[in-house]
Backbone bond lengths (Angstrom), bond angles and torsions (degrees), N, CA, C in turn:
res aa  C-N    CA-C-N  psi(-1)  N-CA   C-N-CA  omega(-1)  CA-C   N-CA-C  phi
1 M - - - 1.454 - - 1.535 110.90 -
2 R 1.357 115.69 -38.35 1.460 119.09 -179.28 1.526 110.91 -64.02
3 H 1.334 116.47 -35.97 1.461 119.81 -179.47 1.527 111.09 -66.83
4 V 1.315 116.68 -34.50 1.462 120.42 178.03 1.526 110.46 -66.70
5 V 1.328 116.38 -43.60 1.468 120.67 179.15 1.524 110.41 -64.37
6 K 1.329 117.02 -44.50 1.466 120.20 178.07 1.522 110.70 -61.91
7 G 1.314 116.41 -41.80 1.465 120.37 178.62 1.520 112.09 -62.93
8 L 1.324 117.19 -41.28 1.464 120.50 178.32 1.527 111.95 -66.14
9 V 1.328 117.35 -39.87 1.460 120.78 178.37 1.522 110.15 -63.68
10 L 1.320 117.06 -46.38 1.464 120.23 178.36 1.530 111.31 -64.14
11 F 1.333 116.97 -37.91 1.464 119.88 176.99 1.522 111.10 -61.76
12 L 1.335 116.91 -43.12 1.464 120.22 179.14 1.521 112.05 -64.97
13 I 1.331 116.29 -39.04 1.463 119.90 -179.87 1.518 110.65 -64.55
14 F 1.324 116.83 -46.54 1.453 120.24 -173.07 1.529 113.64 -89.13
15 S 1.325 118.79 -12.64 1.460 119.08 179.70 1.524 112.48 -85.44
16 T 1.319 118.33 -16.58 1.465 121.47 176.15 1.517 108.67 -120.62
17 P 1.333 117.28 77.36 1.457 119.32 -172.98 1.522 114.46 -68.59
18 V 1.303 118.29 -32.96 1.454 119.93 -178.62 1.521 107.92 -126.05
19 V 1.300 116.01 127.73 1.448 121.61 179.91 1.519 108.10 -93.77
20 G 1.329 116.99 133.64 1.451 120.64 179.28 1.512 111.31 -76.14
21 Q 1.323 115.42 -175.75 1.458 119.40 -178.17 1.520 110.47 -64.93
22 E 1.305 115.39 129.84 1.457 121.94 -178.95 1.520 109.31 -136.49
23 V 1.315 115.16 165.65 1.453 121.17 177.58 1.521 109.23 -60.37
24 G 1.323 116.95 132.52 1.449 122.08 178.49 1.515 114.39 95.26
25 H 1.335 118.19 -11.29 1.464 119.32 176.93 1.517 110.13 -69.51
26 K 1.341 115.10 149.07 1.456 119.39 175.59 1.523 108.82 -69.04
27 A 1.320 116.31 141.88 1.460 121.50 178.75 1.521 108.81 -143.51
28 R 1.332 115.18 159.57 1.459 119.88 178.42 1.518 109.33 -154.36
29 G 1.305 114.86 166.98 1.457 121.42 177.39 1.514 109.45 -179.17
30 E 1.321 115.28 170.07 1.461 121.07 177.31 1.525 108.20 -101.92
31 L 1.316 115.38 140.35 1.461 119.83 -179.39 1.527 110.96 -78.22
32 I 1.316 115.24 141.56 1.456 120.71 171.92 1.526 106.73 -70.66
33 P 1.345 118.78 132.38 1.472 120.16 -177.63 1.529 114.14 -55.38
34 A 1.319 119.01 -28.70 1.465 121.45 -179.58 1.527 112.49 -83.77
35 S 1.336 117.91 1.97 1.455 122.41 -177.67 1.529 110.94 -69.79
36 I 1.324 115.81 150.76 1.469 121.63 178.61 1.529 110.92 -67.34
37 H 1.327 117.99 -25.46 1.469 122.28 -178.36 1.521 112.26 -87.91
38 F 1.324 118.16 -2.93 1.463 120.33 -173.16 1.525 112.02 -63.50
39 E 1.342 117.91 -35.61 1.461 117.56 -179.67 1.522 112.77 -77.25
40 L 1.347 119.19 -16.08 1.465 121.45 176.32 1.525 111.98 -74.97
41 F 1.322 116.49 -29.29 1.461 121.46 -177.39 1.522 108.54 -116.98
42 P 1.336 118.08 108.32 1.461 120.09 -177.47 1.530 113.01 -63.89
43 T 1.326 116.71 -32.36 1.460 118.98 174.40 1.519 108.16 -92.31
44 S 1.293 116.42 157.45 1.461 118.62 -174.42 1.529 113.07 -83.94
45 T 1.344 118.94 -16.61 1.460 120.88 -179.13 1.525 110.35 -88.23
46 V 1.334 115.06 130.69 1.460 121.90 -179.14 1.522 107.89 -124.81
47 E 1.338 116.68 136.15 1.459 121.69 176.95 1.513 109.67 -122.95
48 G 1.327 115.48 152.64 1.459 121.31 178.36 1.508 110.05 -176.89
49 V 1.326 115.77 -153.47 1.464 121.34 177.99 1.518 108.90 -124.25
50 L 1.344 115.40 157.57 1.457 120.46 179.32 1.527 110.22 -79.27
51 T 1.320 116.31 138.97 1.463 121.98 176.67 1.524 109.04 -93.49
52 S 1.335 116.78 178.48 1.467 120.82 -177.65 1.526 112.59 -63.97
53 D 1.332 118.00 -28.66 1.467 119.97 177.30 1.528 111.67 -98.07
54 L 1.345 116.00 24.61 1.468 124.93 176.79 1.526 112.84 54.42
55 Q 1.330 115.28 49.28 1.456 122.22 170.11 1.525 107.49 -113.45
56 L 1.308 116.69 165.89 1.458 121.93 -177.81 1.521 109.99 -95.03
57 E 1.344 116.96 123.14 1.460 121.67 176.29 1.521 108.46 -110.08
58 T 1.324 117.12 121.56 1.459 122.13 -178.49 1.524 110.01 -81.76
59 E 1.343 116.32 175.04 1.464 121.11 178.44 1.523 111.62 -63.05
60 D 1.339 116.21 -28.47 1.462 120.89 -179.64 1.519 112.62 -78.66
61 G 1.328 118.34 -3.73 1.455 122.26 -178.55 1.517 113.60 88.07
62 I 1.317 117.87 6.22 1.462 121.42 178.91 1.522 108.57 -80.50
63 I 1.333 116.48 131.28 1.454 121.58 -179.54 1.527 108.81 -103.61
64 I 1.344 114.90 127.94 1.459 121.50 -177.32 1.523 108.12 -119.34
65 A 1.318 115.61 130.51 1.466 121.04 179.47 1.521 109.89 -72.64
66 K 1.317 115.76 153.52 1.459 121.18 179.52 1.527 111.24 -62.36
67 D 1.317 117.24 -31.21 1.473 121.88 -178.76 1.525 112.49 -66.45
68 E 1.328 117.81 -19.49 1.462 121.30 -179.69 1.531 111.67 -90.80
69 L 1.336 117.68 4.35 1.459 121.76 -177.20 1.526 111.77 -113.41
70 I 1.323 115.12 143.63 1.454 122.13 171.45 1.525 106.65 -101.20
71 N 1.317 118.25 135.89 1.465 123.62 179.87 1.529 113.00 51.99
72 P 1.328 118.78 55.16 1.471 118.92 178.14 1.526 110.12 -68.52
73 E 1.337 116.23 138.79 1.463 122.77 179.96 1.522 109.34 -135.19
74 Y 1.325 116.56 154.57 1.460 120.99 172.42 1.524 108.11 -128.71
75 F 1.331 116.22 154.48 1.456 122.55 -176.14 1.515 109.14 -92.56
76 V 1.316 116.97 121.57 1.459 121.59 -177.47 1.528 108.79 -120.11
77 V 1.324 115.95 143.58 1.464 122.45 -177.20 1.521 108.72 -111.09
78 D 1.325 116.95 134.42 1.458 122.54 174.34 1.527 106.92 -89.18
79 R 1.324 115.56 91.25 1.468 120.51 -173.24 1.521 112.63 -67.87
80 A 1.321 117.82 -35.17 1.465 119.64 -178.01 1.521 110.70 -65.50
81 R 1.331 117.37 -43.68 1.460 120.11 179.80 1.529 110.72 -65.73
82 T 1.320 116.71 -41.05 1.461 120.37 178.86 1.524 110.59 -63.04
83 A 1.330 117.51 -44.96 1.466 121.06 -179.89 1.520 111.14 -65.92
84 L 1.335 117.49 -40.54 1.458 120.52 -179.73 1.524 111.58 -65.66
85 F 1.323 117.13 -48.16 1.469 120.40 179.94 1.530 111.07 -63.01
86 S 1.311 117.19 -39.58 1.451 120.56 -179.98 1.529 111.13 -67.30
87 A 1.336 117.30 -42.50 1.468 120.66 179.36 1.528 111.05 -65.68
88 V 1.331 117.46 -42.40 1.470 120.59 179.08 1.529 110.22 -66.43
89 G 1.319 117.08 -43.29 1.459 120.34 179.57 1.514 112.65 -63.21
90 M 1.317 117.24 -44.31 1.466 120.08 179.57 1.524 111.10 -68.53
91 T 1.340 118.42 -35.24 1.457 120.75 176.72 1.525 110.48 -63.71
92 A 1.328 116.97 -41.87 1.469 120.48 177.38 1.527 110.81 -63.50
93 L 1.322 116.97 -41.75 1.463 120.41 178.97 1.529 111.46 -64.30
94 V 1.327 117.22 -44.75 1.463 121.06 178.85 1.533 110.01 -65.07
95 A 1.337 118.36 -37.16 1.464 121.34 177.69 1.524 110.55 -63.32
96 L 1.313 116.78 -41.58 1.467 120.77 177.95 1.529 111.15 -64.44
97 I 1.305 116.28 -45.85 1.473 120.16 179.58 1.525 110.70 -62.82
98 E 1.324 116.69 -44.37 1.472 120.31 179.68 1.526 110.72 -65.01
99 G 1.336 116.99 -37.96 1.456 120.52 177.34 1.517 112.07 -64.18
100 V 1.306 117.03 -43.61 1.473 120.66 177.97 1.521 109.93 -66.50
101 R 1.315 116.67 -41.94 1.467 120.35 -178.09 1.526 112.39 -66.08
102 K 1.314 117.47 -44.28 1.465 121.11 -175.68 1.522 113.15 -84.16
103 C 1.323 117.19 -37.12 1.473 119.40 -172.68 1.518 113.00 -100.61
104 A 1.326 117.57 -58.47 1.467 120.46 -171.80 1.519 112.38 -71.69
105 L 1.330 118.31 -40.92 1.462 120.05 -175.98 1.520 113.44 -77.93
106 S 1.328 117.18 -18.77 1.465 118.57 -178.30 1.522 112.10 -110.52
107 G 1.342 117.34 18.22 1.463 121.17 -179.85 1.522 112.07 -80.03
108 N 1.317 115.58 176.84 1.465 121.57 178.48 1.523 109.43 -97.46
109 E 1.298 116.90 142.78 1.465 120.30 176.36 1.525 108.57 -91.09
110 N 1.322 117.58 65.21 1.447 120.59 -176.18 1.517 112.92 -91.19
111 D 1.337 119.37 -2.91 1.458 119.52 177.11 1.519 111.64 -101.48
112 G 1.326 118.58 -2.52 1.446 121.75 179.12 1.515 113.82 78.69
113 G 1.325 118.29 0.07 1.459 122.20 -178.21 1.514 111.65 -91.79
114 W 1.310 115.21 -174.97 1.463 120.52 -177.99 1.518 112.24 -82.77
115 M 1.347 117.74 -24.23 1.458 120.92 -178.45 1.520 109.39 -99.16
116 P 1.318 117.84 119.67 1.460 119.23 -179.72 1.532 111.19 -68.73
117 I 1.302 116.97 144.17 1.463 121.90 177.57 1.519 107.50 -92.99
118 P 1.337 117.37 121.55 1.463 118.45 -179.22 1.523 111.35 -70.13
119 T 1.292 115.92 141.44 1.460 121.44 174.96 1.518 107.89 -104.83
120 E 1.310 115.96 170.13 1.469 120.27 -178.41 1.529 110.90 -61.26
121 A 1.332 116.34 -40.48 1.460 120.09 -178.77 1.526 111.51 -72.32
122 A 1.326 117.08 -28.49 1.461 119.92 -177.16 1.514 112.19 -71.56
123 C 1.327 117.33 -26.32 1.468 120.28 -178.81 1.519 112.77 -91.99
124 S 1.308 118.80 6.61 1.461 119.79 179.33 1.529 109.07 -71.47
125 G 1.279 115.00 149.74 1.454 120.18 179.48 1.510 114.27 94.43
126 Y 1.336 116.95 5.23 1.470 119.87 176.81 1.518 107.31 -69.01
127 S 1.307 117.07 125.83 1.458 121.43 -171.50 1.528 111.30 -113.50
128 W 1.334 116.59 103.75 1.472 119.61 177.42 1.522 112.70 -66.21
129 P 1.338 120.05 -40.14 1.474 118.18 176.66 1.536 112.35 -59.36
130 L 1.336 116.21 -38.09 1.461 120.05 177.46 1.527 110.46 -64.45
131 V 1.331 115.99 -44.69 1.465 120.67 -178.87 1.523 110.89 -62.40
132 I 1.326 117.09 -48.99 1.465 120.81 -178.04 1.524 110.48 -67.82
133 G 1.330 117.23 -42.44 1.469 120.50 179.60 1.519 112.56 -62.42
134 L 1.325 116.84 -46.52 1.470 119.83 178.44 1.521 111.42 -66.25
135 G 1.336 117.08 -42.00 1.461 120.22 -179.45 1.515 112.51 -60.84
136 V 1.320 116.39 -47.55 1.467 120.39 179.07 1.522 110.63 -71.69
137 G 1.333 116.45 -39.90 1.467 120.46 -179.41 1.518 113.55 -64.48
138 I 1.309 117.57 -30.26 1.466 121.02 176.67 1.525 110.51 -91.07
139 G 1.331 117.29 -37.48 1.465 121.59 -174.03 1.514 114.82 -67.28
140 I 1.328 117.99 -43.27 1.468 119.68 -177.09 1.526 111.78 -68.65
141 P 1.341 120.11 -47.99 1.478 117.34 175.78 1.528 112.68 -61.79
142 L 1.324 117.18 -35.28 1.453 120.70 177.18 1.525 111.45 -63.83
143 S 1.329 116.59 -34.33 1.468 119.75 179.17 1.527 111.23 -66.47
144 F 1.321 117.68 -30.58 1.461 119.32 177.58 1.523 111.37 -75.06
145 L 1.339 116.63 -29.88 1.459 119.41 176.34 1.521 111.29 -70.53
146 E 1.327 116.52 -36.04 1.454 120.26 179.48 1.522 111.62 -102.59
147 G 1.317 117.53 16.75 1.462 122.56 -173.24 1.502 115.74 -57.63
148 M 1.320 116.86 -30.43 1.461 118.22 -178.55 1.523 112.24 -83.49
149 A 1.318 117.42 -1.54 1.464 119.13 -179.73 1.520 111.52 -71.84
150 E 1.324 117.03 -38.20 1.452 120.32 179.05 1.519 108.95 -102.20
151 G 1.282 116.23 131.33 1.452 120.48 178.07 1.515 109.33 174.68
152 E 1.309 114.95 -179.26 1.451 119.39 -179.92 1.532 109.19 -150.24
153 W 1.324 114.56 159.64 1.460 121.22 176.28 1.516 108.58 -87.05
154 K 1.344 116.32 129.56 1.469 121.61 179.38 1.521 109.08 -122.51
155 P 1.339 116.23 152.60 1.464 118.84 177.93 1.512 111.51 -60.88
156 W 1.276 117.65 141.38 1.453 125.46 -175.84 1.502 110.15 -78.28
């Protein structure tokens, strides 16, 4: 049953790679000089979040209609790419740590140097399921924590 739930979660993550404009997404645009809000903002670029009726709400609570903006854009995150890169990166890191832990740290110092030379018996017990499970298990939740780091501005 757990495998089915994990499979469904991964399917949902990777089947919707780009999320469209939604309430709460960051948005920006330039004000039309004839706009009623133009004198409130000395610069022409305004940033805020999208409201439920897809208008721009600034930090001050001022709501600006899309029609009063030139080149309106919203910030969209490619969640599938972020999750994939994070899972692959964490798997590589866990593989390196497991390799050092199992092979390099438990080798024999038969060359007299500072770095032990791993022997065949010293590297036994390397667990690929552990490496892949930990890498994906840490990488995907980490990608959601850093999910807003990767993204791009798209036309509204």
